[in-house]
C-alpha positions as CSV (number, residue, x, y, z in Angstrom):
1,X,4.5,15.1,13.5
2,X,6.6,16.1,10.6
3,X,7.4,13.7,7.8
4,X,11.1,14.0,8.5
5,X,10.5,13.0,12.1
6,X,8.5,9.9,11.0
7,X,11.3,8.9,8.5
8,X,13.9,9.1,11.3
9,X,11.8,6.9,13.6
10,X,10.4,4.6,10.9
11,X,13.0,3.6,8.2
12,X,10.3,1.4,6.7
13,X,8.7,4.5,5.2
14,X,11.5,4.4,2.6
15,X,10.5,0.9,1.5
16,X,9.5,0.1,-2.0
17,X,7.9,-3.1,-3.1
18,X,8.4,-3.6,-6.9
19,X,5.6,-5.3,-8.7
20,X,6.8,-5.1,-12.3
21,X,8.7,-2.7,-14.6
22,X,5.9,-0.1,-14.4
23,X,4.3,-0.7,-11.0
24,X,5.6,-0.5,-7.4
25,X,4.1,-0.2,-3.9
26,X,5.4,2.7,-1.9
27,X,4.1,4.7,1.1
28,X,1.7,7.4,0.2
29,X,3.0,11.0,0.4
30,X,1.7,14.5,0.2
31,X,2.4,14.7,-3.6
32,X,-0.3,12.0,-4.1
33,X,-3.1,14.4,-3.1
34,X,-4.0,15.4,-6.7
35,X,-4.2,11.8,-7.9
36,X,-6.3,10.8,-4.9
37,X,-8.8,13.6,-5.6
38,X,-8.8,12.8,-9.3
39,X,-9.1,9.0,-9.2
40,X,-11.4,8.6,-6.1
41,X,-14.1,10.8,-7.7
42,X,-15.3,7.9,-9.7
43,X,-18.7,6.2,-9.8
44,X,-17.1,2.7,-9.3
45,X,-15.4,4.0,-6.2
46,X,-18.6,5.4,-4.8
47,X,-20.4,2.1,-5.5
48,X,-17.7,-0.4,-4.4
49,X,-16.0,1.1,-1.4
50,X,-17.4,1.4,2.1
51,X,-15.6,4.4,3.6
52,X,-14.4,6.6,0.7
53,X,-16.4,9.8,0.8
54,X,-18.2,10.9,-2.4
55,X,-17.5,13.4,-3.8
56,X,-13.8,13.1,-2.7
57,X,-12.4,16.5,-1.9
58,X,-8.9,18.0,-1.4
59,X,-9.8,18.2,2.3
60,X,-10.6,14.5,2.3
61,X,-7.2,13.8,0.8
62,X,-5.4,16.0,3.3
63,X,-7.2,14.3,6.2
64,X,-6.5,10.8,4.9
65,X,-2.8,11.5,4.2
66,X,-2.4,12.8,7.7
67,X,-4.0,9.7,9.1
68,X,-1.6,7.5,7.0
69,X,1.4,9.4,8.4
70,X,0.0,9.0,12.0
71,X,-0.6,5.3,11.5
72,X,3.0,4.9,10.2
73,X,4.3,6.8,13.2
74,X,2.2,4.7,15.7
75,X,2.9,1.3,14.2
76,X,6.4,1.8,12.8
77,X,5.5,0.1,9.5
78,X,3.6,1.0,6.3
79,X,0.0,-0.1,6.5
80,X,-1.5,1.8,3.5
81,X,0.6,1.5,0.3
82,X,0.3,3.6,-2.9
83,X,0.1,1.6,-6.1
84,X,2.5,3.7,-8.0
85,X,2.8,3.7,-11.8
86,X,6.2,4.8,-13.2
87,X,4.8,7.6,-15.2
88,X,1.3,8.3,-13.7
89,X,2.2,8.3,-10.0
90,X,-0.3,7.0,-7.5
91,X,-3.0,5.1,-9.3
92,X,-4.5,3.1,-6.4
93,X,-3.9,1.9,-2.9
94,X,-3.8,-1.3,-0.9
95,X,-3.6,-1.8,2.8
96,X,-4.0,-4.3,5.6
97,X,-5.1,-4.3,9.2
98,X,-5.1,-6.8,12.0
99,X,-8.1,-8.9,12.7
100,X,-9.2,-11.0,15.6
101,X,-7.4,-9.4,18.5
102,X,-3.7,-8.6,19.0
103,X,-2.1,-12.0,18.3
104,X,-1.4,-11.1,14.7
105,X,-2.5,-14.3,13.0
106,X,-5.1,-12.7,10.7
107,X,-5.2,-9.6,8.5
108,X,-7.9,-8.0,6.3
109,X,-6.9,-6.3,3.1
110,X,-8.6,-3.6,1.1
111,X,-7.6,-2.0,-2.2
112,X,-8.7,0.2,-5.1
113,X,-7.3,1.1,-8.5
114,X,-8.1,4.1,-10.7
115,X,-10.5,3.6,-13.6
116,X,-8.0,4.0,-16.5
117,X,-5.9,1.1,-15.0
118,X,-8.7,-1.4,-14.4
119,X,-8.9,-4.6,-16.5
120,X,-5.2,-4.8,-17.1
121,X,-4.2,-7.4,-14.5
122,X,-2.5,-4.8,-12.4
123,X,-4.6,-5.3,-9.3
124,X,-4.4,-9.1,-9.4
125,X,-0.6,-9.0,-9.4
126,X,-0.5,-6.3,-6.7
127,X,-2.8,-8.4,-4.4
128,X,-0.7,-11.5,-5.1
129,X,2.6,-9.9,-4.3
130,X,1.3,-7.8,-1.4
131,X,-0.1,-10.9,0.3
132,X,3.2,-12.7,-0.3
133,X,5.0,-9.7,1.3
134,X,2.7,-9.8,4.3
135,X,3.3,-13.6,4.9
136,X,7.0,-13.2,4.4
137,X,7.5,-10.3,6.8
138,X,5.0,-11.4,9.5
139,X,5.8,-14.9,10.7
140,X,2.7,-15.1,13.0
141,X,0.3,-14.2,10.1
142,X,-1.6,-17.3,9.0
143,X,-4.6,-15.8,7.2
144,X,-5.5,-12.9,5.0
145,X,-9.2,-12.1,4.2
146,X,-11.1,-9.7,2.2
147,X,-14.8,-8.7,2.2
148,X,-16.3,-7.6,-1.2
149,X,-19.7,-6.3,-1.9
150,X,-21.6,-9.0,-3.7
151,X,-22.3,-6.8,-6.7
152,X,-18.6,-6.2,-7.2
153,X,-17.8,-9.3,-9.2
154,X,-14.7,-7.8,-10.7
155,X,-13.1,-7.6,-7.3
156,X,-14.1,-11.1,-6.5
157,X,-12.3,-12.2,-9.7
158,X,-9.2,-10.2,-8.8
159,X,-9.0,-12.0,-5.4
160,X,-9.6,-15.5,-6.9
161,X,-7.0,-15.0,-9.5
162,X,-4.6,-13.9,-6.8
163,X,-5.1,-17.1,-4.9
164,X,-8.0,-16.3,-2.5
165,X,-10.9,-18.8,-2.1
166,X,-14.5,-17.9,-1.4
167,X,-15.4,-18.7,2.2
168,X,-18.8,-17.3,2.7
169,X,-21.7,-15.1,1.7
170,X,-23.1,-12.7,4.3
171,X,-26.5,-11.2,3.8
172,X,-26.9,-7.5,4.8
173,X,-23.3,-7.5,6.1
174,X,-22.6,-3.8,5.6
175,X,-24.6,-0.6,5.5
176,X,-23.7,2.0,3.0
177,X,-25.8,5.3,2.8
178,X,-28.5,3.6,4.9
179,X,-28.8,0.6,2.5
180,X,-27.9,-2.9,3.6
181,X,-25.5,-4.7,1.3
182,X,-24.6,-8.4,0.9
183,X,-20.9,-9.3,0.9
184,X,-18.7,-12.2,0.0
185,X,-15.8,-13.3,2.2
186,X,-12.7,-14.5,0.6
187,X,-9.6,-15.9,2.3
188,X,-6.0,-16.9,1.7
189,X,-4.2,-19.2,4.1
190,X,-0.4,-19.4,4.6
């Protein structure tokens, strides 16, 4: 499916969510491939994400960008957003997916931000405004949750500062490279 075909069927692909003067959320596009490869080849990404391959190759970026386009075509709305810096381009990503069946009352979010942009409050503000956007545009949505590896306390702080509350600790909740990892569940209620 060509990008132009998707744009005709899915006008939401043009949507931009401004965060501040330097940061906005936009749909990912093919021009983001270089930044994806550059920024996802990072030790913190390897350690703190469940499904991002390491090393992250141009082929991985191509496959993921194609999956993003297909998801947009299938759902008619952007699910995976690029965190876009005015000068640097795509510096991260945030996305959501439905939880608990098809009734639409619960979503899970996931996100990442490139190393040079960590520790500046960008991710906290992105999470805060992204969740507000989800609640505003999806009336049936009552809950947003996020699972974080227990060792990733920086991400826990991001979520708490954005208004999430800790709801639970799950031992050996995920397997990564054959190793069981504990996780913390955080939630935000409408």
